[in-house]
N, C-alpha and C positions, 0 to 999 in steps of 0.2 A: 171455837173462837168465832165470834161474829164480826161483821164488817165494821171497820173503824177502831177495832181493838188493837192493842199492842201485844205481840207474841214474842216468843224466843225461838230463834232458829240458829242452831250451832252456837249457842251461848250469847248471841247478839240480839238486842231488841229490834224488832222490825215493825213499822207501822203499816197496818193493813188499811187500804182505802175502803171507804164505805160503798164505793161503786155508784151506779146510777140509782138515784132515789125517786125517779119519776119526773114527769113534766112539770110538776108543781114547783120544782127548783129552777126551771128555765124562765128567764125574764127577757122580754123584748124591750128595746130602747127606741125612742123616737127622736133623740138628739136634743131634747128640751132641758136636760140636766147634765151636769158634768160627768155623771156615770155613763153617759152615752158617747163619750169620746175618750180616746186613749192615745197618748203620744208614743210613737215608736219609729224605728227605721224599717221601712218596708223591704223585705228580702227579695221582692220581685223587681222593684225599680231602684232600690238603693237610695231612697229619698226619706228624709225625716218628715213625718206627717203627723197630723192629729187625725187619727183614723176613727171612722164611725164604728161604734160597738153595735153590731147587728143584734146580737143577743148574748146572754151570759148564763152560765150554770152556777148557781150559788147554793152552797151548803155551809151551815154555820161552823162546822168543824173542819172544813176543807178550804184551801185557797180557791178563788173563783177560776173558772175557765171562760174566756171571752172570745167570740168570733168577731174578727175585725175586717173592715173593708177599707182599702186604701183609696183616698180621694184623688190621688195622682194617677194611678195606673188602673184602678178598678179591680185589682186582684185581692183575694181573701187571705187572711192569716189567722193563726190561733195563738192566743195567750194561754199557755199551759199552766198547770198547777205549780210547776217548778219556777215560774216567774219569767220564763223565756218565751219569746215570740217565734213561732215557726211558720214558714221557713225562715231561717236566720239569714243575716247578711253574709254573702260569700266573702271569705277572707282573701286578701291580696288585691293588687291593683288591676284595673282594666288595662289590657294590652291591645293596641291597635295594630292592624295589618297582618294578623295571623291567618294562615291558610285554614280552611274549614275544619279539617281533621285535627289540626293542632289546637284550634280554638275550642272545639268540643271537648278534647281531652283536658285542656286547661280549665274550662268551666267545671268539668266533673271533679277535678282535684280541689277547686275552690269550694264546691258544694259539699265535698266530703268533710271539710273542716266545720261546716255549720251543724253537722250531726255528730261531731267528735269521732269520725271514722278516720283516725290518724294513720293506721296501717294502709288503708285504701288510698289515702292521699299520697303517701310516699310511693306506693306501687305505681300509681298513675304518673307521678313525676318522673319516675324511671322510664315509663313507657313514652312519655313526651320526648325524651332524648332520642328514642328510636324513631318516633314520628318525624322529628326535625332532620335526622340523618337521612332518612328515606326521601323526604321532601326535597332535600338538597342534593340528591343524586346517588345515595348509597343503595346497594342492592337489597331489596326487601327479602326478609328471611335470613339475613346474615346474623352473626352472633352479636351480642350486646357490646362485647369488647371491641369488635371490629367497627361498630357504629361510632363509638367514642374516638377510636383512632382515625376514622374517616373525617369526623368533624375537626379534629386537630390538624390533620394533613391538609384539609381544604381551607384552613384559616378561620373557621367559624368559632373555634375555641382557641383563643390566644394564650400565650404563657401566663399573663396575670389572671386569666380566668380558670386555669387548670385546677387550682386548689379547691375552689368552691363548686366547680362542675364535678370534681371527684367526690365531694361531699354528697351531692345528689346521688351519685352512683353508690357510695357506701351505705347511705341511708336506705336506698331502694333495695340493695342486696340484703340488708338486715331484715327489712320488711318481708322479703321474699323467702329467705332461708332460715331466719331465726325465730324462735318462739317468743322472744322478747318483743313486747308491744311498745311502739314509740309513744312518748308523751307529747303533750300539746306543743311544747316549746320546740322539740325536735322537728315535728311535722311542719310547724310554721316556718322554721328556718329552711327546710327542704323546699317548701313551696315558694318562699321569697327568693331563694337563689334560682329556682326554675323560672320565676317571673323575670328576674334580671337577665337571664340567658335569652329568653324570648324577646325582651325589650331590645337587647343589643343586636340580635340576629334579624329581627323582623321590624320592630316598631321604629327604630331610628331610620331605617331605609324608607319605610312608609311615610314618615314625617318629612324626610328630606325631599321626597318627590313632590310634596305639596308646595315646596318653596323653590323648586328648580324650574326655571322657565323652559318651555318646550322649544326644541331647536328644529 
């Protein structure tokens, strides 16, 4: 079977890419035509831009691959054959006032969604609960159940919050102990409830300080 042909694997047709066909298929753009620009949301700065197409790889039988440059932040992205731009836009809201370790974990969970790493996203959301508990005074190295109990006892998880905080726990446990892979919808819900928890614990206090006069 040669490149670009369709073969049969385990009874299903599979399209084989032609692979790299040489530099003759690479075209550079100077911005003088519409092909030299591409509208997308930059995954680096989360801004909708008309990005410069630095160059493209064009094969008649394949979707093009384009290397893009964001005019807002100057970072590069790639429009892949599947029609998606990488890196993608992180899923979920920005949360202000997070401690550094919590912020890094939250960023990692959001970035997991851009590459469809749903299991990893839920595992990190579970870990974020541990980060929050320790940052709020729990003993590092304690059990996960004790971390959740600590957050409840200290009032960081109120009765109305217990249901969806428990959802984060259950989804995280499934991702840890079950062979079942979460789908996109479940991972999105886990991340959004995690974001809401972080908003209530950290962001609201952070914002309130901006409007509180110093005494």
